[in-house]
C-alpha positions in Angstrom: 123.9 97.0 147.3 121.5 99.5 145.5 121.5 99.2 142.0 122.0 103.2 141.7 125.2 102.9 142.5 126.3 100.8 139.5 128.2 103.1 136.7 128.0 101.2 133.1 130.7 102.0 131.0 130.9 102.9 127.5 128.1 102.1 125.3 126.4 100.1 128.0 123.0 101.1 129.9 121.6 100.1 133.1 117.5 99.7 132.6 115.0 98.8 135.4 113.3 96.0 133.8 109.3 96.4 133.6 107.9 93.1 134.8 105.9 90.5 132.7 102.3 89.9 133.1 101.4 86.9 135.5 98.3 86.6 133.8 96.2 87.4 130.5 93.7 90.0 129.9 91.0 87.4 130.5 92.8 86.0 133.7 94.3 83.1 133.3 97.7 82.5 134.8 100.9 82.9 132.4 103.5 80.1 133.1 106.9 81.4 133.5 108.2 78.9 130.7 105.9 80.9 128.2 106.1 84.4 130.2 109.5 85.0 128.9 109.2 83.8 125.5 109.6 86.5 122.9 107.7 84.6 120.1 104.5 84.3 122.1 103.1 87.7 120.6 100.8 90.0 122.4 102.2 92.8 125.1 106.2 92.0 125.0 107.7 94.5 128.0 110.9 94.2 126.9 111.0 97.7 128.3 112.0 99.4 131.1 113.4 102.6 132.7 117.0 103.9 132.2 118.4 104.4 135.8 122.3 105.2 134.3 124.1 105.2 131.3 128.1 104.8 130.0 130.2 107.8 128.5 129.8 106.7 125.2 126.0 106.4 124.9 124.9 108.8 122.6 121.0 108.2 122.1 119.3 108.0 125.2 119.0 109.7 128.3 118.6 108.6 131.8 114.9 108.5 132.9 113.5 107.4 129.3 111.6 104.6 128.7 113.1 102.3 126.1 111.8 99.2 124.4 114.6 97.2 123.8 115.5 93.8 121.7 114.3 90.4 123.3 117.2 88.0 123.7 118.9 86.3 127.1 120.0 88.3 129.4 120.2 86.0 132.6 124.0 86.6 132.7 123.5 90.3 132.9 120.8 90.5 134.9 120.8 91.2 138.7 117.5 90.7 140.6 117.4 93.0 144.1 114.6 93.1 145.9 112.3 91.5 143.2 112.9 94.0 141.0 115.3 93.2 138.0 117.7 95.1 136.6 119.4 94.6 133.2 122.7 96.0 131.7 122.9 96.2 127.7 124.3 97.6 124.8 122.6 100.8 123.7 122.8 99.0 120.4 120.1 96.6 121.7 117.5 99.5 122.1 114.7 100.0 119.8 112.8 102.9 120.7 112.0 105.4 123.2 108.1 105.8 124.6 106.2 107.2 127.0 104.6 105.5 129.9 101.5 104.3 128.0 103.5 102.2 125.5 103.1 104.8 122.7 106.5 105.1 120.7 107.9 108.7 120.2 111.3 107.9 119.0 112.9 105.3 117.2 116.6 105.0 117.2 119.2 105.0 115.1 118.8 102.3 111.9 115.5 101.4 113.6 111.9 101.4 112.5 108.5 101.0 113.9 106.2 99.4 111.9 102.5 98.7 112.1 101.4 95.9 109.3 98.6 96.4 107.3 95.2 95.7 108.2 93.5 95.6 105.0 95.3 92.5 104.0 93.8 90.5 106.6 92.5 87.2 105.4 88.8 85.8 106.2 89.0 82.2 108.2 85.3 81.4 108.6 83.8 84.5 110.4 87.3 85.2 111.6 89.7 87.9 110.0 93.4 87.2 110.9 95.9 89.7 110.2 99.4 88.9 108.5 100.8 85.8 109.6 104.5 85.2 110.5 104.5 82.1 108.0 104.1 84.4 105.1 107.2 85.4 103.4 106.5 89.5 103.0 104.7 92.1 105.0 103.4 95.1 103.9 102.5 98.2 106.1 102.9 101.7 107.4 106.0 103.2 109.4 105.2 104.5 112.7 108.5 105.9 113.5 111.7 105.8 111.6 114.9 106.3 113.3 117.9 108.5 112.1 120.2 106.9 108.9 116.7 104.7 107.9 116.3 106.1 104.5 112.3 106.2 105.0 110.4 108.4 107.0 107.4 108.2 109.3 103.9 107.4 106.9 106.1 105.7 104.4 104.5 102.2 102.6 106.9 99.4 103.0 108.0 95.8 102.4 109.9 93.8 104.9 110.9 90.1 104.8 108.9 88.3 107.5 110.4 86.5 110.1 109.9 84.7 113.1 112.2 86.7 115.6 110.1 90.2 115.3 109.0 91.9 118.2 105.7 91.8 118.3 103.9 94.6 120.6 100.4 95.5 121.2 99.4 99.2 121.7 95.9 100.8 121.2 94.5 97.6 120.0 96.9 97.3 117.1 99.7 94.9 117.0 103.6 96.6 116.0 107.1 95.2 114.8 109.9 96.9 115.8 112.8 96.1 113.4 115.9 97.8 111.9 116.4 99.4 108.3 118.2 96.3 106.7 115.0 94.3 106.9 113.5 96.9 104.8 113.2 95.3 101.0 111.2 98.3 99.3 109.3 101.7 99.7 105.7 101.6 98.1 103.8 103.7 96.3 99.8 104.2 96.7 98.8 100.9 95.2 100.3 97.5 95.9 102.3 95.0 93.7 99.3 93.2 91.6 100.4 89.8 93.4 99.5 91.2 97.3 96.3 92.9 95.7 95.0 90.0 94.3 95.1 88.4 97.8 93.1 90.9 99.2 
C-alpha cells in the first residue's frame, strides 16, 4: 500500500508528518512518553508536508509545509515504512512555513504570536520569559491570517493557556493561536499594571 494512493475527501488533507527528534540538542534521548507531549515546549514538530487534499480544501496546496494543531491523531494516522501519514481537517492547520520553519503565511482566523521579550523576569542571574501560569501574555503579531482583525506587527494581549502550541525558531519562542484568543490590541505604551512589572 502506498500513501500516495489515498484520496482525502471534502476538507481533509493527507500530510506526511515530520518526525519528532530522538534526542535534545545536548544529546539526551527523549522518552516516547515525553516526545509526543505538546506541553513540553521546544521544537514541537507538529508539522509536515501536504501530499493530497480534498475537493473542498481552500487554503493550502499539495507540496506546502504546514504546522497543525497538537492532538491525538492515533485514529487518523497510518505508518508505512516507518513514515507517519496523518489525515486531518483543514481547520486544524495553523500556518504554512518554509523548510527552515519560518512561518510565511497564517491561515484564516489564525495568528503567529511572539511574546514580548522585554517582559522577562530575573531570577538570580537568570532571565526567564513570560511564564505559562501568568494570566495574560503581551507581544507582537508575526503573521496574521485573513479575518483576524489584526495585522502583522500589531501589539496585542492574549489570554494565557496551557494549551498553546509553542515552537522555537531562530532562538525565539512563538505561539500559534486563533483570533478568538485575542483580548485587545495595544498602543505603543503597555498598560500601567504590566509596565510596572518590567
